[in-house]
FIPADREN-681535 format. One record per residue (C-alpha): y, z, x. Coordinates in Angstrom, 1 decimal, padded with zeros to 4 digits. Layout:
BEGIN
{pt {Y Z X}}
...
! end
This chain:
BEGIN
{pt {000.0 000.0 -000.1}}
{pt {003.4 -001.1 001.4}}
{pt {005.7 002.2 001.5}}
{pt {009.2 001.1 000.5}}
{pt {011.8 003.6 002.0}}
{pt {015.4 001.9 001.8}}
{pt {016.9 003.4 -001.5}}
{pt {020.2 003.2 -003.5}}
{pt {021.8 006.6 -003.2}}
{pt {025.1 008.4 -004.2}}
{pt {026.8 006.8 -000.5}}
{pt {025.7 003.4 -002.0}}
{pt {026.9 003.8 -005.1}}
{pt {030.1 005.2 -004.1}}
{pt {030.4 002.4 -001.7}}
{pt {030.1 -000.1 -004.7}}
{pt {032.3 001.4 -006.5}}
{pt {035.3 001.2 -004.1}}
{pt {034.5 -002.6 -003.1}}
{pt {035.0 -003.0 -006.7}}
{pt {038.4 -001.3 -007.3}}
{pt {039.6 -002.8 -003.9}}
{pt {040.6 -005.7 -005.9}}
{pt {042.7 -005.4 -008.9}}
{pt {041.9 -008.4 -010.7}}
{pt {038.2 -007.2 -010.8}}
{pt {039.5 -005.0 -013.9}}
{pt {040.5 -008.0 -015.9}}
{pt {037.7 -010.0 -015.1}}
{pt {035.4 -007.3 -016.2}}
{pt {036.9 -007.1 -019.8}}
{pt {036.9 -011.3 -019.8}}
{pt {033.1 -011.3 -019.1}}
{pt {032.5 -008.5 -021.5}}
{pt {034.2 -010.1 -024.2}}
{pt {033.2 -013.5 -024.4}}
{pt {030.1 -013.5 -022.0}}
{pt {029.7 -015.0 -018.3}}
{pt {029.0 -018.9 -019.2}}
{pt {032.5 -019.0 -021.2}}
{pt {034.1 -016.9 -018.8}}
{pt {033.0 -019.3 -016.2}}
{pt {033.5 -022.4 -017.7}}
{pt {035.4 -025.4 -016.3}}
{pt {037.7 -026.2 -018.9}}
{pt {037.9 -029.5 -016.8}}
{pt {034.5 -030.6 -017.8}}
{pt {035.5 -032.4 -021.4}}
{pt {038.1 -034.4 -019.9}}
{pt {036.0 -035.5 -017.3}}
{pt {033.0 -036.7 -019.3}}
{pt {034.9 -039.0 -021.4}}
{pt {031.9 -040.9 -023.6}}
{pt {032.7 -044.7 -022.5}}
{pt {030.3 -046.9 -020.4}}
{pt {030.7 -050.2 -018.9}}
{pt {026.7 -050.5 -018.7}}
{pt {025.3 -049.5 -022.0}}
{pt {021.8 -050.9 -023.7}}
{pt {022.2 -050.7 -027.8}}
{pt {020.5 -047.9 -029.5}}
{pt {020.8 -046.2 -032.5}}
{pt {020.4 -043.0 -033.7}}
{pt {019.0 -040.0 -032.0}}
{pt {015.5 -038.3 -032.9}}
{pt {015.1 -034.5 -033.4}}
{pt {011.9 -032.6 -031.9}}
{pt {013.0 -029.7 -033.7}}
{pt {011.1 -026.5 -032.7}}
{pt {008.9 -028.1 -030.6}}
{pt {008.5 -029.1 -026.8}}
{pt {007.2 -032.5 -027.2}}
{pt {010.2 -034.5 -025.3}}
{pt {008.2 -035.9 -022.9}}
{pt {006.7 -037.8 -026.0}}
{pt {009.8 -038.5 -028.0}}
{pt {011.4 -040.0 -024.9}}
{pt {008.5 -042.1 -024.3}}
{pt {008.9 -043.0 -027.9}}
{pt {012.4 -043.7 -027.7}}
{pt {012.1 -046.3 -024.8}}
{pt {009.5 -048.4 -027.2}}
{pt {011.5 -048.2 -030.5}}
{pt {014.8 -049.4 -028.7}}
{pt {012.7 -052.3 -027.4}}
{pt {011.6 -053.1 -031.1}}
{pt {014.7 -052.6 -032.6}}
{pt {016.2 -055.2 -030.1}}
{pt {013.7 -057.5 -030.9}}
{pt {013.4 -056.8 -034.5}}
{pt {016.9 -056.1 -035.2}}
{pt {015.9 -052.6 -036.8}}
{pt {018.7 -050.4 -035.3}}
{pt {017.4 -047.0 -036.5}}
{pt {013.6 -047.6 -036.4}}
{pt {011.6 -044.7 -035.4}}
{pt {008.0 -044.3 -034.4}}
{pt {005.8 -041.4 -035.3}}
{pt {005.7 -038.7 -032.4}}
{pt {003.6 -036.6 -034.8}}
{pt {000.8 -039.3 -035.1}}
{pt {000.7 -039.1 -030.8}}
{pt {001.3 -035.2 -030.7}}
{pt {-002.6 -035.3 -033.1}}
{pt {-004.2 -036.8 -030.5}}
{pt {-002.3 -035.5 -027.3}}
{pt {-003.4 -031.9 -028.5}}
{pt {-007.3 -033.1 -029.4}}
{pt {-007.6 -034.6 -025.9}}
{pt {-005.8 -031.6 -023.9}}
{pt {-008.7 -029.7 -025.5}}
{pt {-011.3 -031.8 -024.5}}
{pt {-009.5 -032.0 -020.9}}
{pt {-009.3 -028.2 -020.7}}
{pt {-012.9 -028.1 -021.4}}
{pt {-013.8 -030.6 -019.0}}
{pt {-011.8 -028.5 -016.1}}
{pt {-013.3 -025.5 -017.1}}
{pt {-016.8 -027.2 -016.5}}
{pt {-015.9 -028.2 -013.2}}
{pt {-014.8 -024.8 -012.1}}
{pt {-017.4 -022.5 -013.7}}
{pt {-018.7 -021.5 -010.2}}
{pt {-015.4 -020.3 -009.2}}
{pt {-014.2 -016.6 -010.3}}
{pt {-011.7 -015.8 -012.8}}
{pt {-009.0 -014.9 -010.3}}
{pt {-009.1 -018.2 -008.3}}
{pt {-005.6 -019.4 -008.6}}
{pt {-006.8 -022.7 -010.2}}
{pt {-009.1 -021.1 -012.8}}
{pt {-006.2 -018.7 -013.6}}
{pt {-003.7 -021.3 -014.1}}
{pt {-006.3 -023.2 -016.5}}
{pt {-006.4 -020.1 -018.8}}
{pt {-002.8 -019.3 -018.4}}
{pt {-001.9 -022.6 -020.4}}
{pt {-004.9 -024.4 -021.9}}
{pt {-002.8 -026.5 -024.3}}
{pt {000.9 -027.1 -025.1}}
{pt {003.1 -029.4 -026.2}}
{pt {004.8 -030.5 -022.6}}
{pt {003.9 -033.6 -020.7}}
{pt {004.8 -036.4 -018.6}}
{pt {005.5 -040.0 -019.5}}
{pt {002.0 -041.0 -017.9}}
{pt {000.6 -038.5 -020.6}}
{pt {002.5 -040.7 -023.3}}
{pt {001.5 -043.9 -022.2}}
{pt {-002.4 -042.8 -022.0}}
{pt {-002.3 -041.9 -025.5}}
{pt {-000.1 -045.2 -026.8}}
{pt {-002.8 -047.6 -025.0}}
{pt {-005.8 -045.3 -026.3}}
{pt {-004.4 -045.0 -029.6}}
{pt {-001.7 -047.5 -030.3}}
{pt {001.7 -046.2 -032.5}}
{pt {002.5 -046.0 -035.9}}
{pt {006.0 -046.0 -037.5}}
{pt {007.4 -042.6 -038.4}}
{pt {006.5 -043.2 -042.1}}
{pt {003.0 -043.9 -041.6}}
{pt {002.6 -040.5 -040.3}}
{pt {005.6 -038.0 -040.9}}
{pt {006.3 -034.8 -039.6}}
{pt {005.1 -031.5 -040.9}}
{pt {006.6 -028.0 -040.4}}
{pt {003.7 -027.0 -037.6}}
{pt {004.3 -030.1 -036.1}}
{pt {008.4 -029.4 -035.8}}
{pt {007.7 -025.9 -035.1}}
{pt {004.5 -025.7 -032.7}}
{pt {004.9 -021.9 -031.8}}
{pt {002.0 -020.9 -034.2}}
{pt {000.0 -023.7 -033.6}}
{pt {000.0 -023.3 -030.1}}
{pt {-000.7 -020.0 -030.5}}
{pt {-004.0 -020.1 -032.8}}
{pt {-005.2 -023.0 -030.3}}
{pt {-004.5 -021.5 -026.9}}
{pt {-006.7 -018.2 -028.6}}
{pt {-009.7 -020.5 -029.4}}
{pt {-009.2 -022.4 -026.3}}
{pt {-009.4 -019.2 -024.0}}
{pt {-012.5 -017.8 -026.0}}
{pt {-014.5 -021.6 -025.8}}
{pt {-013.5 -021.7 -022.0}}
{pt {-015.0 -018.1 -021.3}}
{pt {-018.2 -019.1 -023.5}}
{pt {-018.2 -022.2 -021.7}}
{pt {-018.6 -020.7 -018.2}}
{pt {-021.2 -018.0 -019.5}}
{pt {-023.2 -020.8 -020.7}}
{pt {-023.2 -022.5 -017.1}}
{pt {-024.0 -019.6 -015.4}}
{pt {-026.9 -018.6 -017.5}}
{pt {-028.2 -022.6 -016.8}}
{pt {-027.6 -023.4 -020.5}}
{pt {-026.6 -027.4 -021.3}}
{pt {-022.8 -027.6 -022.6}}
{pt {-022.5 -031.1 -024.2}}
{pt {-023.5 -030.4 -027.5}}
{pt {-021.6 -027.2 -028.0}}
{pt {-018.1 -028.7 -026.4}}
{pt {-018.5 -031.2 -029.0}}
{pt {-018.6 -028.5 -032.0}}
{pt {-015.7 -027.0 -030.1}}
{pt {-013.9 -030.1 -030.4}}
{pt {-014.7 -030.5 -033.9}}
{pt {-012.6 -027.1 -034.2}}
{pt {-009.6 -028.6 -032.7}}
{pt {-009.8 -031.3 -034.9}}
{pt {-009.7 -029.3 -038.2}}
{pt {-007.2 -027.2 -036.8}}
{pt {-005.0 -030.5 -035.9}}
{pt {-005.5 -032.1 -039.2}}
{pt {-004.7 -029.1 -041.5}}
{pt {-001.6 -028.5 -039.1}}
{pt {-000.4 -032.3 -038.3}}
{pt {-002.3 -034.3 -041.2}}
{pt {-004.6 -036.7 -040.9}}
{pt {-004.2 -039.9 -038.3}}
{pt {-004.2 -043.0 -040.3}}
{pt {-006.8 -045.6 -039.3}}
{pt {-004.5 -048.6 -040.5}}
{pt {-001.6 -048.7 -042.4}}
{pt {000.8 -050.8 -044.5}}
{pt {003.6 -052.3 -042.2}}
{pt {006.8 -052.3 -044.8}}
{pt {010.0 -052.4 -042.8}}
{pt {013.5 -053.8 -043.3}}
{pt {015.5 -055.1 -040.8}}
{pt {019.5 -054.9 -040.7}}
{pt {019.8 -058.3 -042.1}}
{pt {017.7 -057.3 -044.9}}
{pt {014.5 -059.2 -044.0}}
{pt {011.1 -057.6 -044.5}}
{pt {008.6 -057.4 -041.7}}
{pt {005.4 -056.8 -043.3}}
{pt {001.7 -056.7 -043.2}}
{pt {-000.6 -055.4 -045.3}}
{pt {-003.2 -053.4 -043.0}}
{pt {-002.4 -053.2 -039.5}}
{pt {-004.5 -050.6 -037.0}}
{pt {-002.2 -048.8 -034.6}}
{pt {-003.4 -050.3 -031.6}}
{pt {-002.9 -053.7 -033.4}}
{pt {000.4 -053.0 -034.2}}
{pt {001.4 -051.9 -030.6}}
{pt {-000.4 -055.4 -029.1}}
{pt {001.2 -057.4 -031.7}}
{pt {004.9 -056.0 -032.1}}
{pt {005.9 -054.6 -028.7}}
{pt {006.5 -056.8 -025.4}}
{pt {006.3 -053.5 -023.1}}
{pt {003.6 -053.5 -020.5}}
{pt {003.1 -049.8 -020.0}}
{pt {001.3 -050.6 -016.5}}
{pt {004.3 -052.1 -014.9}}
{pt {006.2 -048.7 -015.3}}
{pt {006.0 -045.9 -012.7}}
{pt {007.3 -042.2 -012.0}}
{pt {009.6 -042.2 -009.4}}
{pt {010.6 -038.5 -008.2}}
{pt {013.2 -037.0 -006.2}}
{pt {011.5 -033.9 -004.7}}
{pt {013.4 -033.0 -001.1}}
{pt {011.4 -030.2 -000.2}}
{pt {009.9 -029.8 003.5}}
{pt {006.4 -029.8 002.2}}
{pt {006.8 -033.2 000.6}}
{pt {007.8 -036.7 002.7}}
{pt {009.8 -039.9 001.3}}
{pt {008.3 -042.9 000.6}}
{pt {004.9 -040.7 -000.3}}
{pt {002.7 -040.9 -003.7}}
{pt {001.8 -037.7 -005.0}}
{pt {-000.5 -036.9 -008.0}}
{pt {-001.2 -033.1 -009.2}}
{pt {-004.2 -031.2 -009.7}}
{pt {-005.3 -030.5 -013.1}}
{pt {-002.3 -032.3 -014.7}}
{pt {-003.2 -034.8 -017.2}}
{pt {-003.8 -035.4 -020.8}}
{pt {-006.8 -037.9 -021.4}}
{pt {-010.3 -037.8 -020.0}}
{pt {-010.6 -040.7 -017.9}}
{pt {-006.8 -041.6 -019.0}}
{pt {-004.4 -042.9 -015.6}}
{pt {-003.6 -039.7 -013.2}}
{pt {000.1 -039.1 -013.3}}
{pt {001.4 -040.6 -010.1}}
{pt {004.6 -039.8 -008.9}}
{pt {006.5 -041.8 -005.8}}
{pt {008.9 -039.7 -004.0}}
{pt {012.5 -041.4 -003.3}}
{pt {016.1 -039.8 -001.9}}
{pt {018.1 -039.5 -004.9}}
{pt {020.5 -042.1 -004.4}}
{pt {017.4 -044.5 -004.4}}
{pt {016.7 -043.0 -008.0}}
{pt {020.4 -044.0 -008.9}}
{pt {019.9 -047.5 -007.8}}
{pt {016.9 -048.4 -009.5}}
{pt {018.1 -046.7 -012.6}}
{pt {021.2 -048.8 -012.8}}
{pt {019.2 -052.1 -012.3}}
{pt {016.8 -050.9 -015.1}}
{pt {019.9 -050.3 -017.1}}
{pt {021.8 -053.5 -016.4}}
{pt {018.7 -055.3 -017.6}}
{pt {019.0 -053.9 -020.8}}
{pt {016.1 -051.4 -020.7}}
{pt {016.5 -047.7 -020.8}}
{pt {014.9 -045.2 -018.6}}
{pt {012.8 -042.1 -019.0}}
{pt {014.0 -039.0 -017.0}}
{pt {012.8 -035.8 -016.2}}
{pt {015.1 -032.9 -015.5}}
{pt {016.3 -029.4 -015.8}}
{pt {018.4 -029.1 -018.6}}
{pt {019.2 -025.9 -018.7}}
{pt {021.4 -026.0 -015.5}}
{pt {025.2 -026.6 -015.8}}
{pt {024.7 -028.0 -019.3}}
{pt {026.6 -027.4 -023.1}}
{pt {024.2 -028.2 -025.7}}
{pt {026.8 -028.0 -028.8}}
{pt {029.3 -030.8 -027.0}}
{pt {026.7 -032.4 -025.2}}
{pt {028.1 -032.0 -021.9}}
{pt {026.1 -032.1 -018.2}}
{pt {028.5 -031.6 -015.6}}
{pt {027.4 -030.6 -012.1}}
{pt {030.0 -027.8 -012.1}}
{pt {030.6 -026.8 -015.5}}
{pt {029.7 -022.5 -014.9}}
{pt {032.0 -021.5 -012.0}}
{pt {029.9 -018.5 -011.4}}
{pt {030.6 -018.3 -008.0}}
{pt {034.3 -018.2 -008.1}}
{pt {034.0 -015.6 -011.2}}
{pt {032.3 -013.0 -009.4}}
{pt {032.7 -014.0 -005.9}}
{pt {029.3 -014.6 -004.6}}
{pt {027.1 -017.7 -003.5}}
{pt {024.4 -018.6 -005.6}}
{pt {024.2 -022.1 -003.8}}
{pt {020.3 -023.4 -003.1}}
{pt {019.7 -026.7 -002.0}}
{pt {017.4 -028.7 -004.1}}
{pt {014.7 -028.3 -002.0}}
{pt {015.1 -024.7 -001.9}}
{pt {015.6 -024.4 -005.5}}
{pt {012.3 -025.7 -006.1}}
{pt {010.3 -024.1 -003.8}}
{pt {011.9 -020.8 -005.2}}
{pt {011.4 -021.7 -008.8}}
{pt {014.9 -021.6 -009.3}}
{pt {014.7 -025.1 -010.4}}
{pt {011.9 -026.9 -012.3}}
{pt {011.5 -030.2 -014.6}}
{pt {012.2 -028.4 -018.0}}
{pt {012.9 -031.4 -020.1}}
{pt {012.8 -035.1 -020.8}}
{pt {016.0 -037.4 -022.0}}
{pt {016.6 -040.9 -021.8}}
{pt {019.7 -043.1 -019.8}}
{pt {020.8 -045.5 -022.1}}
{pt {024.4 -046.3 -020.1}}
{pt {026.1 -045.5 -017.2}}
{pt {029.6 -046.0 -016.1}}
{pt {030.8 -047.8 -012.6}}
{pt {033.4 -048.0 -010.8}}
{pt {033.1 -050.3 -007.7}}
{pt {029.6 -050.3 -007.9}}
{pt {029.2 -046.6 -008.0}}
{pt {028.3 -044.5 -010.7}}
{pt {030.4 -041.6 -012.2}}
{pt {028.8 -040.8 -015.5}}
{pt {025.8 -041.6 -017.2}}
{pt {024.8 -042.0 -020.9}}
{pt {022.1 -039.9 -022.2}}
{pt {019.6 -040.0 -025.4}}
{pt {018.5 -036.8 -026.2}}
{pt {015.9 -035.6 -028.9}}
{pt {017.9 -032.7 -030.3}}
{pt {019.2 -034.8 -033.5}}
{pt {022.4 -035.7 -034.0}}
{pt {024.3 -032.1 -034.1}}
{pt {024.5 -032.1 -030.7}}
{pt {026.9 -034.1 -028.2}}
{pt {028.1 -037.2 -029.6}}
{pt {025.7 -037.9 -032.7}}
{pt {023.2 -036.5 -030.4}}
{pt {024.2 -038.4 -027.2}}
{pt {025.2 -036.3 -023.9}}
{pt {027.6 -037.0 -021.0}}
{pt {026.4 -036.5 -017.7}}
{pt {028.5 -036.7 -014.3}}
{pt {027.3 -038.1 -011.2}}
{pt {026.9 -034.5 -009.7}}
{pt {024.7 -033.1 -012.4}}
{pt {022.5 -036.0 -011.4}}
{pt {022.2 -035.1 -007.8}}
{pt {021.3 -031.7 -008.5}}
{pt {019.2 -031.6 -011.7}}
{pt {017.5 -035.1 -012.1}}
{pt {013.9 -035.1 -010.4}}
{pt {012.4 -038.1 -011.9}}
{pt {012.7 -041.6 -013.7}}
{pt {010.4 -043.9 -014.9}}
{pt {011.0 -047.6 -013.3}}
{pt {009.3 -051.0 -013.7}}
{pt {007.9 -051.6 -010.8}}
{pt {009.5 -055.0 -010.1}}
{pt {012.9 -053.3 -009.2}}
{pt {010.9 -051.6 -006.1}}
{pt {011.1 -053.1 -002.5}}
{pt {007.7 -054.8 -001.4}}
{pt {007.3 -051.9 001.2}}
{pt {007.7 -049.3 -001.3}}
{pt {005.2 -050.9 -003.7}}
{pt {003.2 -050.8 -000.8}}
{pt {003.6 -047.0 -000.5}}
{pt {003.3 -046.6 -003.4}}
{pt {-000.1 -047.9 -003.7}}
{pt {-001.6 -045.8 -000.8}}
{pt {-003.8 -043.0 -002.0}}
{pt {-002.0 -040.0 -003.7}}
{pt {-001.5 -036.7 -001.7}}
{pt {-003.1 -034.2 -004.2}}
{pt {-000.7 -031.1 -005.1}}
{pt {-001.8 -028.0 -006.6}}
{pt {-001.8 -027.2 -010.5}}
{pt {001.3 -024.9 -009.8}}
{pt {003.3 -027.2 -007.7}}
{pt {007.1 -027.2 -008.9}}
{pt {007.2 -030.6 -010.0}}
{pt {004.0 -030.0 -012.3}}
! end
């Protein structure tokens, strides 16, 4: 046991008190913070004037979506890319795909993915970090762009009317709690069966049947086929009396999901640029494509994003939305809250150290739909969020370039914009990172 000896004593407290009273401005500041809170007291009043929502490169888009009280931002953002293409191609500005349809299969597939990982690690102790990580969150709302791509390839897509949201799909806390309780119990049973040299296939199938039932009760029954009936903005009908979700995607969308890769910016000393990475146990479909990240400097992420936007193609991106942001006004400003000036402290960590210490994380996914360029250099970005129209400019946020530098970690880019050297490096076998890596 470590013997800790340095304690806070009366002399320490007296010194702290004296230091506080040494500067008379502290009295006014402590009253201000106590009255309005840290964020309001520290907010940079120039932020809104510098985030004018006007952009000289902009992809035409419609109404934003709303993930409500769920963690499905990655899926909403993936489908935003698809629906923007559909809306442009078929002149249907406010068209929306069903997030609930893919959420259903995501949770069923994640349960199977968990069971297979439990089988693979059954000979390892529960105290092993990987096993502990698996049981900590057997199934959740979160995910990556590749998760969405895997689901779409396997199950197709449907319009929102074909499988609308439910109370459970829009507020997933009860569903998550119920399902994770069941999966942990099932996981322990699987480990015991393997320890006792019993076959697991039939029992796992029964377990998945239970998960399927929970998903149907909570999210509804996914359609095998549906009537396609959409009126475009000129009043012309897009119709098909019966079409499957896979045929709908195949016949009505031009996007090739295999053309897109995840380009990340992780300036940690443990990671190299021009190197591809993947994360152990990160996935949602057994047999699906694993998430593969290609690490590049932040300036290169910007260049690639601008190229794609100029080609009228929106950009999925992973970020740490809780940092230097104001939800109701839709502000993403690198110097929005000036805590250091307020308290006379220094909290600045560089991006790599922030990831290493878990001071930063990839906590959210949104979509770039525009950028403003001055002499070919970006100074602000247009962002489509999935928090409904009540936030920002009817749901759209404005980001300054410093926020991009510090809080954007991943963009999904068409491979045609990468150089031949970058593509060759990406195609190399990825380094496998542990399940608990900061980029998970």
